[in-house]
N, C-alpha and C positions, 0 to 999 in steps of 0.2 A: 167479521163484519156481517151485519144483518142484511137480509136480502134487499130490503127497501133502501138501505144505505148504499149498497153496492150499485144498485140501479141509479140512484141519485148521483153517485160519483161518475158513472158512465155518461149520464145526461150532461153533467157539468163539463166533462172533458170534451164531448162532442160539440157542445155549445161554444167553448173557447176555440176549438179547431175551426168551426164554421165561421166565426167572426174573424179570426185571424187570417183565414184563407179566402174570406169573402165568398163562401159557398152557401148554397141553400142548406138549411138545417137538416133536411131529410137525407141529403147526400152525405153529410158528415156522420149522421147516425147510422146510415147503412154501412159506411166505411168501418165504423167501430164494430158493428155486428159481424161483419165478414172477418175481421181480425180475431173474433172469438169463435169462428167456425160456423156461423149462422148465415143464412142467405140474405137477410135484411133485418131492419130494426123491428118490424112487426113480428118476425120470427123470434127475435130476442125477447120481446115483451111476453109473447105466448109461452116461451120457455120459462120465464120467471113465474108465470101463473101456474105452471106445472111443477113449481118448486125447484127448478134448476137454479143453480147459483155458481157464478164464476169463482175460481179459486183466487187467493190473494196474489199468487204468481201471475195468473192471467190478467188481473187488473193492473198490476205493475207493468206487465209487458205492453198492454195497450197504452198506458200512460207514457211509457218511454217511446213507443212508436209514434204517438201523436206529437210529442215534443220534438223528436228527432226529425219529423217530416216538416217542421216549421223552419224558416230561415234562421241561421245562427252562424256565429263565427267559428272557424276551425280552431283558432288559437285560444278560445276561452277555456277549454277543458271541462266545460260544464255539460251535464246531461239534460239541462233544461234551458230553453230559450229565455232570455231575460224578461220578456214581457209577460210570461206566466209566473215567474218567480218574484219579480219586483218591478218597479216603475222603470221604463226604458230611459227616463230622463235622470235617473240617479245612479247610472253606471260609472260615471267619472271617466277618467282617461285610462284606456287599456293599451297594452303593448303587444306587438307581434313581430314576426320576422319573415321577410320575403327574400329568397336568394341570398341569405346571409346579411341582409340590410334590415336594421331595426326601424320600426315605425311606431307611431302612436295614433290612436283613433278614438274619437269621442263624438258626442251628439250635442247640438245646441238648437233648441226649439224645433226639433224635427230634422234639421240639416245634419249631414255627416261631415265631419272634419277629420282628415287623415293627413299626417305630416311626418317628415323626417328632416334630416339635415339638408338644407338647400331646396326643399320643395314642399308643397302642400296641395292637397286635393280637397275640393269642396263639392259635395253632392247635395243640391237643394232638396227640400222636402217635396216641392211641387213636382209631380211625375213627368211634366212636359218641359222641365227646365234643364238645360245642359249642364253636365258636370264640368268643372274647370280645374285643370292642373296648372299651378304656377311653379315655375322653376326659376330659382335665383340666377341672375345674369352672371354671378361670380362662379357658378359651378362649371367645372371643366367640361368640354364637349364630349369627352370619353366616359363620363359618368353613366352608370347603368340607367338612371332615370330618363336619359335621352332615348333609350331603346324602346321602340313601339311595343314589343312583346312584354317588356317589364311594365310599361305604362298600363297595358291591358290587365295585367295581374293585379296591379294596384287598384285599378278601377273595379275589378270583380270583387275584391275584398270590401271596398266601400259600398258598392251596390248591394252586396249581401247584407251589410248592416242597414242600408236604407230600406230593404225589404223587411228586415226585422222590425224596424221602427214602424213601418206601415202596418205590419201585422199587429203590433202593440196598440197603435192608434185605433185600428178597426175593431179590436177586441174591447176597447174601452168605450167606444161610441155606441149609441143605440143601434140595435140590429137593423132598423129600417133606414139608417143613414147610409148603409153600404149595399143594401139589397132592396131595389125598387119593388113595389107591389105589381100586380097584374096590369094596373093602369099607368105604371111608370112613376108613381108618386114616391118620393123619398123624404126623409125627415132631416131637417138641418141639425147637425150635431150640437150646435150652440143654442140657437133660438127655439129648437124643437118644433118649428113650424113644418107642415106637410104641404108639398106641392109637386106637380109634374114638370113645371117650368120655373127656372131660376134666372136671376139677372145679376150681372157683374157691375159693381159700382164704378170700377176703374175704366172699363172699356165699353160698357153698355151692351155687352153681348147677351144674347138669349140662349140659355143652356137647358137641355132636357134633363129630367131627373136621372136617367140612366147615365148620361155623360158626366154629370157632376159627381155622382156616386163613384163611378169608375175612376175618376181623376182625384179621388180623396178630397173632394170639396175645394179644389183649387180651380180657378178659371182656366179652361183648356186654351183660351185665346191669349191671355196676358199673364197667367200664373198668379193672379191675385189670390190672397189667402181666404179661408172660409169666412173670416170676419167681413169680407167685402162681397159676399154672395147673399142676395136678398130675394124674397118671394115676389116683390113688386119693384118696378123701376120708378119709385116715387119721386126721385130727384129730377126726373125729366119734366119739362114744362110742355104745355100744349103747343104744338108746332115744331118741337124738336124732332130730330130724326129718330124714328122708332128703333128699338134694339134689333140687331140682325142675328138670326139664329145661326148657331155654329153647326157646320156639317160634320158628320162623322169622319169623312175623308180628310178634314182639316186637322184632326187630332192624330198626330204622328207618333206619340209616345216620346220617351226621353231621347233627345238628340245625341249625336256622337260627342265624344270627349273633346273639349277645347283645351289646347296646350298653349300657354303663354310664357314667354321669357320676360321676366320682370326684374327691375333693379329696385330692391327694397331698402337700399342703404338710405339712412336719414339725410335729407338735403335741407339746407337752411335757405328759406325764402324770406328775405328781409322786406316785409311790407310795412306799411305805416303803423299798423297796430302793434307789430312786434317791436319796432323801433321805439314807439311811444312807451310801451311797457318797460323796456330796459332803461330808458332815460328817466322815467318816473321812479323806478326802483332805485336808481342811482341818486336821485334827488332826495329821497327819503333817507338814504345812507348819509348824504351830506348834511342833513338837518341836525343841528346841535341841541335843539330843545323842542318842546311841544309846539310852540308857535311856528317854528320853521317847518316842522313835520306837517302841520296843517297846510302851510304854504306849498310844500312839495306835492301834497295830495290834491290841492286845488289849483295848482299852476296849469295854465292853458298851454298845451303842447301840440304843435302842428308839424307835419312832415310834408314837404313839397314833392313834386314829381321826380326830383333828383335825389330824394331821400334825405335832403338836408333838413335840419331841425330848427324851429324857433320856439323859445320858451318865454311866456309872459307871466311874471310873478305878481302877486298882490303886494302892494308896497307896505302894507301893515303886517304881513305875515312872512316876508323874506327881506333881510337886510339889503339895502340898495347896492352896497359895494361888496357884498359877499359873492365870491366865485363858487359855483357848484363844481368843485374840482373832480369829484367822482363821476358826475354826469359828463363832464368834458372828456375825461379819460375814456369812458365807455364810447362816446361819440368818435373819438380818435381811433379806437379799435375797430369800430364799424366803418370807418372811412367816410364819415359824414361831417358837415360843418354845422355849427350851432350859433344862432343869434339869440340875444337876450333882451328883454324889455321889462319895464315895470308898468303896472296899470292899477286903476281903482276898480273896486267891485264890491258887491254885497258880502259882508262878513257873516260867517256862520254864528259867531258869538260876539257879544260886546267885550270890550277890554282885551284885545288880542295880546297886549303886552304882558298879561298874566302868564302866558305860556313861555315867556322868555326866562322865567325863574325856575323852571323845572323841565326835565326830560321825561318825567313820568306822566303818562296819560291819566293814571288814577289821581295823582296829586293835582294835575291841572284841572281835572273835572271837579275835584273837591273845592279848589279855590274859585272856579267859575260859578259853582252852585252857591257858594257862600256870598259871592259878590252880587248875584242876582237876588239872593234872599235879603240883602241889605236894602234893596230897592223896592220891596213889596209895598203895594199901595196901602195896606192896612197897618203898616209899621208906624209907630209913633215918631214924630219929628224931633222929640226931645233928645 
């Protein structure tokens, strides 16, 4: 490797390290120089001017050291953190084992999701938002997941992945988005605007540049995402309460783990919409032709406070004496009563009787178009 290329490599490595660890660039470069046996980065550049050149082994050692000093999973078996090798959002689901218990872990839009049989852990991307462990109510009380020590082990694995994601995000954003300048100004990672004061659209909080950068551009007050952080509070009208600055003492960091026992078994809640959907589906099944099918789709179905059903059919689309047997059977299964009536209403197409001759929507459409064509105003009366 040529001298200029090796120096460029060291600059690139130190830059990735600085962004990922949210350190000043000079500290990251001094760290690299010291690992090569030099006092600081200036000493390294002077050594290059004197035609000193690190060996390939030294460069690889520094690269491994920088990679290994960044947060990563113990179970990956990789020498490189994912955010330097590939996108942190393309890792898919990974598997691991804790105390003999298998688990899976993945990311979704910056959040960490870790789960196993009967439990799942969610660590939000927002640094001030609490992680939540949900345990299925059906899990026996003597299961390992109920033990606080095991819960902390699970949490440590997920928090390590969360730090890995944070490092990846920080290394992808502009340098000024995570490191304020001497005046406290930072750059929005999306809009690229610069300011020392920022405002949250959700809670109207006033946030300093240092606070928002440290919190990965999530509101320290309500955890709103970077999309809701703006340079001005333009949504406030004259006379509205001005935004309240957030105190550094109010930013406590990530709260303790929340543990919830939940019953995730599916439960049937028979409301009016669900009953109507089932009854209409049954009416379509009862329809013997295209006309009746239109009648089933256009029937007025209501559900009262006792979940009993009334059905009003259009008299030209549903035979007056035809019983909707499937719909009545469904209602019986649901334990509800059904009342029927006939009504007049606006027809979607002329000659509804055409649909009585076919059950094919294609055939009905063809006949309907031909019938309309016969009535064209420019058609000869002969």
